[in-house]
TIMI-664728 format. One record per residue (C-alpha): x, z, y; chain; residue number from 0; residue in one letter. Coordinates in nm, 4 decimals. Layout:
BEGIN
<X: X | Z: Z | Y: Y | marba: A | tornu: NUM | gudo: a>
...
//
This chain:
BEGIN
<X: 10.8719 | Z: 7.9736 | Y: 9.1019 | marba: A | tornu: 0 | gudo: m>
<X: 10.5438 | Z: 7.9969 | Y: 8.9295 | marba: A | tornu: 1 | gudo: p>
<X: 10.2749 | Z: 8.1698 | Y: 9.1043 | marba: A | tornu: 2 | gudo: d>
<X: 10.1869 | Z: 8.5433 | Y: 9.0474 | marba: A | tornu: 3 | gudo: f>
<X: 9.8778 | Z: 8.6579 | Y: 8.9785 | marba: A | tornu: 4 | gudo: t>
<X: 9.7739 | Z: 9.0172 | Y: 9.1531 | marba: A | tornu: 5 | gudo: l>
<X: 9.4753 | Z: 9.2190 | Y: 8.9812 | marba: A | tornu: 6 | gudo: y>
<X: 9.3979 | Z: 9.5398 | Y: 9.2210 | marba: A | tornu: 7 | gudo: g>
<X: 9.1265 | Z: 9.7036 | Y: 9.4281 | marba: A | tornu: 8 | gudo: y>
<X: 9.1736 | Z: 9.7735 | Y: 9.8351 | marba: A | tornu: 9 | gudo: f>
<X: 9.1821 | Z: 10.1371 | Y: 9.7788 | marba: A | tornu: 10 | gudo: r>
<X: 9.4061 | Z: 10.2263 | Y: 9.4869 | marba: A | tornu: 11 | gudo: s>
<X: 9.7578 | Z: 10.3394 | Y: 9.5799 | marba: A | tornu: 12 | gudo: s>
<X: 9.9238 | Z: 10.2059 | Y: 9.3058 | marba: A | tornu: 13 | gudo: a>
<X: 9.7809 | Z: 9.8211 | Y: 9.4078 | marba: A | tornu: 14 | gudo: a>
<X: 9.9067 | Z: 9.9835 | Y: 9.7474 | marba: A | tornu: 15 | gudo: f>
<X: 10.2602 | Z: 9.9863 | Y: 9.6268 | marba: A | tornu: 16 | gudo: r>
<X: 10.2972 | Z: 9.6210 | Y: 9.4270 | marba: A | tornu: 17 | gudo: v>
<X: 10.1523 | Z: 9.4905 | Y: 9.7670 | marba: A | tornu: 18 | gudo: r>
<X: 10.3765 | Z: 9.6502 | Y: 9.9435 | marba: A | tornu: 19 | gudo: i>
<X: 10.6802 | Z: 9.5324 | Y: 9.7558 | marba: A | tornu: 20 | gudo: a>
<X: 10.5208 | Z: 9.1697 | Y: 9.7093 | marba: A | tornu: 21 | gudo: l>
<X: 10.5324 | Z: 9.1483 | Y: 10.0587 | marba: A | tornu: 22 | gudo: n>
<X: 10.8636 | Z: 9.2617 | Y: 10.1334 | marba: A | tornu: 23 | gudo: l>
<X: 10.9616 | Z: 8.9898 | Y: 9.8526 | marba: A | tornu: 24 | gudo: k>
<X: 10.7784 | Z: 8.7685 | Y: 10.0754 | marba: A | tornu: 25 | gudo: g>
<X: 10.5076 | Z: 8.6514 | Y: 9.7714 | marba: A | tornu: 26 | gudo: i>
<X: 10.1774 | Z: 8.6024 | Y: 9.8420 | marba: A | tornu: 27 | gudo: a>
<X: 9.9953 | Z: 8.6236 | Y: 9.5013 | marba: A | tornu: 28 | gudo: p>
<X: 9.7115 | Z: 8.5171 | Y: 9.4147 | marba: A | tornu: 29 | gudo: n>
<X: 9.4579 | Z: 8.7923 | Y: 9.4361 | marba: A | tornu: 30 | gudo: l>
<X: 9.1415 | Z: 8.9171 | Y: 9.1845 | marba: A | tornu: 31 | gudo: r>
<X: 8.9493 | Z: 9.1676 | Y: 9.2765 | marba: A | tornu: 32 | gudo: f>
<X: 8.8671 | Z: 9.4727 | Y: 9.0279 | marba: A | tornu: 33 | gudo: i>
<X: 8.6145 | Z: 9.6792 | Y: 9.1924 | marba: A | tornu: 34 | gudo: h>
<X: 8.6702 | Z: 10.0485 | Y: 9.0270 | marba: A | tornu: 35 | gudo: l>
<X: 8.3709 | Z: 10.2082 | Y: 9.1423 | marba: A | tornu: 36 | gudo: r>
<X: 8.1838 | Z: 9.9760 | Y: 9.0461 | marba: A | tornu: 37 | gudo: k>
<X: 8.3833 | Z: 10.0204 | Y: 8.6820 | marba: A | tornu: 38 | gudo: d>
<X: 8.5249 | Z: 9.6299 | Y: 8.6682 | marba: A | tornu: 39 | gudo: e>
<X: 8.8165 | Z: 9.7524 | Y: 8.4887 | marba: A | tornu: 40 | gudo: q>
<X: 8.6206 | Z: 9.8285 | Y: 8.1804 | marba: A | tornu: 41 | gudo: h>
<X: 8.4507 | Z: 9.4777 | Y: 8.1485 | marba: A | tornu: 42 | gudo: d>
<X: 8.5251 | Z: 9.3067 | Y: 7.8637 | marba: A | tornu: 43 | gudo: a>
<X: 8.7211 | Z: 9.0432 | Y: 7.9940 | marba: A | tornu: 44 | gudo: a>
<X: 8.9569 | Z: 9.3080 | Y: 8.2072 | marba: A | tornu: 45 | gudo: y>
<X: 8.9585 | Z: 9.5140 | Y: 7.9662 | marba: A | tornu: 46 | gudo: k>
<X: 9.0834 | Z: 9.2140 | Y: 7.7062 | marba: A | tornu: 47 | gudo: a>
<X: 9.3413 | Z: 9.1402 | Y: 7.9216 | marba: A | tornu: 48 | gudo: l>
<X: 9.5058 | Z: 9.5185 | Y: 8.0198 | marba: A | tornu: 49 | gudo: n>
<X: 9.3436 | Z: 9.7572 | Y: 7.7022 | marba: A | tornu: 50 | gudo: p>
<X: 9.4950 | Z: 10.0631 | Y: 7.9375 | marba: A | tornu: 51 | gudo: q>
<X: 9.1993 | Z: 9.9510 | Y: 8.1985 | marba: A | tornu: 52 | gudo: q>
<X: 9.3529 | Z: 10.0284 | Y: 8.5223 | marba: A | tornu: 53 | gudo: l>
<X: 9.4974 | Z: 9.8378 | Y: 8.7852 | marba: A | tornu: 54 | gudo: i>
<X: 9.7452 | Z: 9.6682 | Y: 8.9036 | marba: A | tornu: 55 | gudo: p>
<X: 9.8388 | Z: 9.4200 | Y: 8.6826 | marba: A | tornu: 56 | gudo: a>
<X: 10.0626 | Z: 9.1243 | Y: 8.7771 | marba: A | tornu: 57 | gudo: l>
<X: 10.0671 | Z: 8.7725 | Y: 8.5801 | marba: A | tornu: 58 | gudo: a>
<X: 10.3310 | Z: 8.5927 | Y: 8.6727 | marba: A | tornu: 59 | gudo: h>
<X: 10.5410 | Z: 8.3051 | Y: 8.4073 | marba: A | tornu: 60 | gudo: d>
<X: 10.3271 | Z: 8.3797 | Y: 8.1286 | marba: A | tornu: 61 | gudo: g>
<X: 10.3540 | Z: 8.7484 | Y: 8.1277 | marba: A | tornu: 62 | gudo: h>
<X: 10.1334 | Z: 9.0222 | Y: 8.2187 | marba: A | tornu: 63 | gudo: l>
<X: 10.2934 | Z: 9.3336 | Y: 8.3375 | marba: A | tornu: 64 | gudo: v>
<X: 10.1181 | Z: 9.6586 | Y: 8.3484 | marba: A | tornu: 65 | gudo: t>
<X: 10.1483 | Z: 9.9718 | Y: 8.5357 | marba: A | tornu: 66 | gudo: q>
<X: 10.2966 | Z: 10.0063 | Y: 8.9084 | marba: A | tornu: 67 | gudo: s>
<X: 10.6637 | Z: 10.0995 | Y: 8.8658 | marba: A | tornu: 68 | gudo: l>
<X: 10.7157 | Z: 9.8592 | Y: 8.5800 | marba: A | tornu: 69 | gudo: a>
<X: 10.5472 | Z: 9.5668 | Y: 8.8012 | marba: A | tornu: 70 | gudo: i>
<X: 10.7710 | Z: 9.6746 | Y: 9.0703 | marba: A | tornu: 71 | gudo: l>
<X: 11.0766 | Z: 9.7145 | Y: 8.8342 | marba: A | tornu: 72 | gudo: e>
<X: 10.9796 | Z: 9.3488 | Y: 8.7106 | marba: A | tornu: 73 | gudo: y>
<X: 10.9610 | Z: 9.2131 | Y: 9.0657 | marba: A | tornu: 74 | gudo: l>
<X: 11.3414 | Z: 9.3419 | Y: 9.1284 | marba: A | tornu: 75 | gudo: e>
<X: 11.4436 | Z: 9.1427 | Y: 8.8682 | marba: A | tornu: 76 | gudo: d>
<X: 11.2591 | Z: 8.8444 | Y: 8.9152 | marba: A | tornu: 77 | gudo: a>
<X: 11.2674 | Z: 8.8151 | Y: 9.2345 | marba: A | tornu: 78 | gudo: v>
<X: 11.6143 | Z: 9.0281 | Y: 9.3904 | marba: A | tornu: 79 | gudo: p>
<X: 11.6434 | Z: 8.9293 | Y: 9.7209 | marba: A | tornu: 80 | gudo: q>
<X: 11.5634 | Z: 9.1477 | Y: 9.9600 | marba: A | tornu: 81 | gudo: p>
<X: 11.6520 | Z: 9.4748 | Y: 9.7057 | marba: A | tornu: 82 | gudo: p>
<X: 11.4319 | Z: 9.7444 | Y: 9.6842 | marba: A | tornu: 83 | gudo: l>
<X: 11.7001 | Z: 9.9229 | Y: 9.4883 | marba: A | tornu: 84 | gudo: l>
<X: 12.0807 | Z: 9.9874 | Y: 9.6151 | marba: A | tornu: 85 | gudo: p>
<X: 12.3084 | Z: 9.8924 | Y: 9.4274 | marba: A | tornu: 86 | gudo: e>
<X: 12.5412 | Z: 10.2227 | Y: 9.3381 | marba: A | tornu: 87 | gudo: a>
<X: 12.4054 | Z: 10.4223 | Y: 9.0352 | marba: A | tornu: 88 | gudo: p>
<X: 12.3613 | Z: 10.7557 | Y: 9.1775 | marba: A | tornu: 89 | gudo: a>
<X: 12.1985 | Z: 10.5798 | Y: 9.4841 | marba: A | tornu: 90 | gudo: d>
<X: 11.9596 | Z: 10.3746 | Y: 9.2506 | marba: A | tornu: 91 | gudo: k>
<X: 11.9049 | Z: 10.6649 | Y: 9.0596 | marba: A | tornu: 92 | gudo: a>
<X: 11.8132 | Z: 10.8852 | Y: 9.3845 | marba: A | tornu: 93 | gudo: r>
<X: 11.5927 | Z: 10.6261 | Y: 9.4870 | marba: A | tornu: 94 | gudo: v>
<X: 11.3708 | Z: 10.6029 | Y: 9.2061 | marba: A | tornu: 95 | gudo: r>
<X: 11.3754 | Z: 11.0175 | Y: 9.1754 | marba: A | tornu: 96 | gudo: q>
<X: 11.1224 | Z: 10.9704 | Y: 9.4770 | marba: A | tornu: 97 | gudo: i>
<X: 10.9474 | Z: 10.7180 | Y: 9.3851 | marba: A | tornu: 98 | gudo: a>
<X: 10.9204 | Z: 10.8963 | Y: 9.0057 | marba: A | tornu: 99 | gudo: l>
<X: 10.8170 | Z: 11.2174 | Y: 9.1917 | marba: A | tornu: 100 | gudo: a>
<X: 10.5375 | Z: 11.0664 | Y: 9.3498 | marba: A | tornu: 101 | gudo: i>
<X: 10.3847 | Z: 10.8340 | Y: 9.1000 | marba: A | tornu: 102 | gudo: a>
<X: 10.4341 | Z: 11.0409 | Y: 8.7934 | marba: A | tornu: 103 | gudo: c>
<X: 10.3488 | Z: 11.3950 | Y: 8.9598 | marba: A | tornu: 104 | gudo: d>
<X: 10.1556 | Z: 11.3626 | Y: 9.2821 | marba: A | tornu: 105 | gudo: v>
<X: 9.9282 | Z: 11.0902 | Y: 9.2042 | marba: A | tornu: 106 | gudo: h>
<X: 9.8193 | Z: 11.0549 | Y: 8.9093 | marba: A | tornu: 107 | gudo: p>
<X: 9.6248 | Z: 11.3988 | Y: 8.9130 | marba: A | tornu: 108 | gudo: l>
<X: 9.4509 | Z: 11.2567 | Y: 9.2325 | marba: A | tornu: 109 | gudo: n>
<X: 9.3288 | Z: 10.9038 | Y: 9.1240 | marba: A | tornu: 110 | gudo: n>
<X: 8.9947 | Z: 10.7935 | Y: 9.0396 | marba: A | tornu: 111 | gudo: l>
<X: 8.9352 | Z: 10.8716 | Y: 8.7003 | marba: A | tornu: 112 | gudo: r>
<X: 9.0647 | Z: 11.2447 | Y: 8.7254 | marba: A | tornu: 113 | gudo: v>
<X: 8.8518 | Z: 11.3103 | Y: 9.0247 | marba: A | tornu: 114 | gudo: l>
<X: 8.5709 | Z: 11.1828 | Y: 8.8289 | marba: A | tornu: 115 | gudo: r>
<X: 8.6307 | Z: 11.3884 | Y: 8.5592 | marba: A | tornu: 116 | gudo: y>
<X: 8.6502 | Z: 11.6605 | Y: 8.7550 | marba: A | tornu: 117 | gudo: l>
<X: 8.3082 | Z: 11.6161 | Y: 8.9322 | marba: A | tornu: 118 | gudo: n>
<X: 8.1257 | Z: 11.4590 | Y: 8.5955 | marba: A | tornu: 119 | gudo: q>
<X: 8.2755 | Z: 11.7227 | Y: 8.3342 | marba: A | tornu: 120 | gudo: d>
<X: 8.3372 | Z: 11.9972 | Y: 8.5165 | marba: A | tornu: 121 | gudo: l>
<X: 8.1298 | Z: 11.9907 | Y: 8.7842 | marba: A | tornu: 122 | gudo: h>
<X: 8.3736 | Z: 12.0348 | Y: 9.0708 | marba: A | tornu: 123 | gudo: l>
<X: 8.1741 | Z: 11.9831 | Y: 9.4503 | marba: A | tornu: 124 | gudo: d>
<X: 8.3280 | Z: 11.7709 | Y: 9.6723 | marba: A | tornu: 125 | gudo: e>
<X: 8.5142 | Z: 12.0929 | Y: 9.8343 | marba: A | tornu: 126 | gudo: d>
<X: 8.6940 | Z: 12.2191 | Y: 9.5100 | marba: A | tornu: 127 | gudo: a>
<X: 8.8178 | Z: 11.8659 | Y: 9.4277 | marba: A | tornu: 128 | gudo: r>
<X: 8.9379 | Z: 11.7891 | Y: 9.7522 | marba: A | tornu: 129 | gudo: t>
<X: 9.1249 | Z: 12.1464 | Y: 9.7246 | marba: A | tornu: 130 | gudo: a>
<X: 9.2451 | Z: 12.0345 | Y: 9.3998 | marba: A | tornu: 131 | gudo: w>
<X: 9.4033 | Z: 11.7214 | Y: 9.5904 | marba: A | tornu: 132 | gudo: q>
<X: 9.5264 | Z: 11.8928 | Y: 9.8583 | marba: A | tornu: 133 | gudo: r>
<X: 9.6766 | Z: 12.0915 | Y: 9.6559 | marba: A | tornu: 134 | gudo: h>
<X: 9.8717 | Z: 11.8723 | Y: 9.3803 | marba: A | tornu: 135 | gudo: w>
<X: 10.0280 | Z: 11.6478 | Y: 9.7469 | marba: A | tornu: 136 | gudo: i>
<X: 10.1076 | Z: 11.9393 | Y: 9.9140 | marba: A | tornu: 137 | gudo: s>
<X: 10.3275 | Z: 12.0387 | Y: 9.5663 | marba: A | tornu: 138 | gudo: a>
<X: 10.4740 | Z: 11.7020 | Y: 9.5880 | marba: A | tornu: 139 | gudo: g>
<X: 10.5016 | Z: 11.6973 | Y: 9.9569 | marba: A | tornu: 140 | gudo: f>
<X: 10.7056 | Z: 12.0010 | Y: 10.0266 | marba: A | tornu: 141 | gudo: d>
<X: 10.9325 | Z: 11.9449 | Y: 9.7516 | marba: A | tornu: 142 | gudo: a>
<X: 11.0231 | Z: 11.5942 | Y: 9.9050 | marba: A | tornu: 143 | gudo: l>
<X: 11.0029 | Z: 11.7291 | Y: 10.2497 | marba: A | tornu: 144 | gudo: e>
<X: 11.3199 | Z: 11.9730 | Y: 10.1774 | marba: A | tornu: 145 | gudo: t>
<X: 11.4438 | Z: 11.6833 | Y: 9.9238 | marba: A | tornu: 146 | gudo: l>
<X: 11.4684 | Z: 11.4150 | Y: 10.2044 | marba: A | tornu: 147 | gudo: l>
<X: 11.5155 | Z: 11.6547 | Y: 10.5055 | marba: A | tornu: 148 | gudo: a>
<X: 11.8564 | Z: 11.7984 | Y: 10.3493 | marba: A | tornu: 149 | gudo: r>
<X: 12.0402 | Z: 11.5115 | Y: 10.2194 | marba: A | tornu: 150 | gudo: d>
<X: 12.2190 | Z: 11.2666 | Y: 10.4238 | marba: A | tornu: 151 | gudo: s>
<X: 12.1496 | Z: 10.9754 | Y: 10.2300 | marba: A | tornu: 152 | gudo: a>
<X: 11.8134 | Z: 10.9786 | Y: 10.4089 | marba: A | tornu: 153 | gudo: t>
<X: 11.7829 | Z: 10.7698 | Y: 10.7173 | marba: A | tornu: 154 | gudo: g>
<X: 11.5079 | Z: 10.5451 | Y: 10.8883 | marba: A | tornu: 155 | gudo: r>
<X: 11.3674 | Z: 10.5405 | Y: 10.5418 | marba: A | tornu: 156 | gudo: f>
<X: 11.3809 | Z: 10.7633 | Y: 10.2275 | marba: A | tornu: 157 | gudo: c>
<X: 11.7387 | Z: 10.6117 | Y: 10.1373 | marba: A | tornu: 158 | gudo: h>
<X: 11.9053 | Z: 10.4351 | Y: 10.4115 | marba: A | tornu: 159 | gudo: g>
<X: 11.7873 | Z: 10.2299 | Y: 10.6850 | marba: A | tornu: 160 | gudo: d>
<X: 11.6042 | Z: 9.9814 | Y: 10.4825 | marba: A | tornu: 161 | gudo: g>
<X: 11.2871 | Z: 10.0351 | Y: 10.2516 | marba: A | tornu: 162 | gudo: p>
<X: 11.3328 | Z: 10.0618 | Y: 9.8924 | marba: A | tornu: 163 | gudo: t>
<X: 11.1276 | Z: 10.1510 | Y: 9.5974 | marba: A | tornu: 164 | gudo: i>
<X: 11.0479 | Z: 10.5070 | Y: 9.6951 | marba: A | tornu: 165 | gudo: a>
<X: 10.8945 | Z: 10.4081 | Y: 10.0591 | marba: A | tornu: 166 | gudo: d>
<X: 10.6983 | Z: 10.1671 | Y: 9.8283 | marba: A | tornu: 167 | gudo: v>
<X: 10.5283 | Z: 10.4820 | Y: 9.6772 | marba: A | tornu: 168 | gudo: c>
<X: 10.5595 | Z: 10.7512 | Y: 9.9919 | marba: A | tornu: 169 | gudo: l>
<X: 10.3772 | Z: 10.5361 | Y: 10.2133 | marba: A | tornu: 170 | gudo: i>
<X: 10.0447 | Z: 10.5208 | Y: 10.0014 | marba: A | tornu: 171 | gudo: p>
<X: 10.0718 | Z: 10.8754 | Y: 9.8939 | marba: A | tornu: 172 | gudo: q>
<X: 10.0691 | Z: 10.9583 | Y: 10.2845 | marba: A | tornu: 173 | gudo: m>
<X: 9.7422 | Z: 10.7776 | Y: 10.3125 | marba: A | tornu: 174 | gudo: a>
<X: 9.5775 | Z: 10.9435 | Y: 10.0162 | marba: A | tornu: 175 | gudo: n>
<X: 9.6614 | Z: 11.2911 | Y: 10.1980 | marba: A | tornu: 176 | gudo: a>
<X: 9.5092 | Z: 11.1015 | Y: 10.5420 | marba: A | tornu: 177 | gudo: r>
<X: 9.1729 | Z: 11.0181 | Y: 10.3364 | marba: A | tornu: 178 | gudo: r>
<X: 9.1382 | Z: 11.4005 | Y: 10.2168 | marba: A | tornu: 179 | gudo: v>
<X: 9.2206 | Z: 11.5176 | Y: 10.5954 | marba: A | tornu: 180 | gudo: n>
<X: 9.5068 | Z: 11.7191 | Y: 10.4536 | marba: A | tornu: 181 | gudo: m>
<X: 9.7411 | Z: 11.8808 | Y: 10.7681 | marba: A | tornu: 182 | gudo: p>
<X: 10.1037 | Z: 11.6494 | Y: 10.7531 | marba: A | tornu: 183 | gudo: l>
<X: 10.2675 | Z: 11.8472 | Y: 11.0446 | marba: A | tornu: 184 | gudo: d>
<X: 10.4670 | Z: 12.0258 | Y: 10.7885 | marba: A | tornu: 185 | gudo: s>
<X: 10.6356 | Z: 11.7254 | Y: 10.7284 | marba: A | tornu: 186 | gudo: y>
<X: 10.8062 | Z: 11.5807 | Y: 10.9967 | marba: A | tornu: 187 | gudo: p>
<X: 11.0590 | Z: 11.3829 | Y: 10.7577 | marba: A | tornu: 188 | gudo: t>
<X: 10.7925 | Z: 11.2085 | Y: 10.5710 | marba: A | tornu: 189 | gudo: l>
<X: 10.5804 | Z: 11.1014 | Y: 10.9370 | marba: A | tornu: 190 | gudo: l>
<X: 10.8980 | Z: 10.9721 | Y: 11.0486 | marba: A | tornu: 191 | gudo: r>
<X: 10.9601 | Z: 10.7330 | Y: 10.7368 | marba: A | tornu: 192 | gudo: v>
<X: 10.5830 | Z: 10.6358 | Y: 10.7319 | marba: A | tornu: 193 | gudo: e>
<X: 10.5976 | Z: 10.5455 | Y: 11.1024 | marba: A | tornu: 194 | gudo: k>
<X: 10.9379 | Z: 10.3363 | Y: 11.0219 | marba: A | tornu: 195 | gudo: a>
<X: 10.7595 | Z: 10.1642 | Y: 10.7562 | marba: A | tornu: 196 | gudo: a>
<X: 10.4424 | Z: 10.0576 | Y: 10.9221 | marba: A | tornu: 197 | gudo: l>
<X: 10.6389 | Z: 9.9346 | Y: 11.1582 | marba: A | tornu: 198 | gudo: a>
<X: 10.6821 | Z: 9.6559 | Y: 10.9264 | marba: A | tornu: 199 | gudo: l>
<X: 10.4775 | Z: 9.4086 | Y: 10.8727 | marba: A | tornu: 200 | gudo: s>
<X: 10.4941 | Z: 9.3958 | Y: 10.4883 | marba: A | tornu: 201 | gudo: a>
<X: 10.3882 | Z: 9.7510 | Y: 10.4955 | marba: A | tornu: 202 | gudo: f>
<X: 10.1481 | Z: 9.7207 | Y: 10.7586 | marba: A | tornu: 203 | gudo: d>
<X: 9.9542 | Z: 9.4153 | Y: 10.5845 | marba: A | tornu: 204 | gudo: r>
<X: 9.9508 | Z: 9.6222 | Y: 10.2672 | marba: A | tornu: 205 | gudo: a>
<X: 9.6966 | Z: 9.8650 | Y: 10.4069 | marba: A | tornu: 206 | gudo: r>
<X: 9.3764 | Z: 9.9290 | Y: 10.2100 | marba: A | tornu: 207 | gudo: p>
<X: 9.2181 | Z: 9.8321 | Y: 10.5852 | marba: A | tornu: 208 | gudo: e>
<X: 9.3336 | Z: 9.5123 | Y: 10.6062 | marba: A | tornu: 209 | gudo: n>
<X: 9.2593 | Z: 9.3641 | Y: 10.2258 | marba: A | tornu: 210 | gudo: q>
<X: 9.0053 | Z: 9.0973 | Y: 10.1693 | marba: A | tornu: 211 | gudo: p>
<X: 8.8124 | Z: 9.3217 | Y: 9.9485 | marba: A | tornu: 212 | gudo: d>
<X: 8.7661 | Z: 9.6421 | Y: 10.1647 | marba: A | tornu: 213 | gudo: a>
<X: 8.4787 | Z: 9.8188 | Y: 10.2392 | marba: A | tornu: 214 | gudo: e>
//
């Protein structure tokens, strides 16, 4: 199988998702580091590669795939084992629902370019930006906790007793919540899933502090 190359940044939660999935699939990619706080995503070479100027990006077999959820789906097709999506249509939709609730409704409001806009253009101070982050994470986590706690499809992980794309998205967002010192005691189901996930090497090795470019 041709080599995979991952363009990422240790603190990016979207890149964190892809690192987890690669680990679960047993793929050791070539790593290319794009330092977001030094604006390397806007360098001409990377802009030519990915006009959206975001990470992660995954190169494989002559193709470049951007957007973390698209990358996760690509990996599922390119390397089917072990599967990160269940087979039954309703189960697959449930896993995607959880993943998208995080990746589309929580994470985008808390990423670096949004926080920079709040700071540089709207002139919010650090306390106000932190309040913004906690508000939107709480809104998402409140719904997820209810969804997972009441559904018998929830097992050790978000869906059943093995990791899926839902967990791949949840764990980085839990790390983001901790980064802003957000209280998590009201999310016992999310905490339980997080504990189960981080007990697996694939999740632990993907953590930001365990990356070669960690600062």
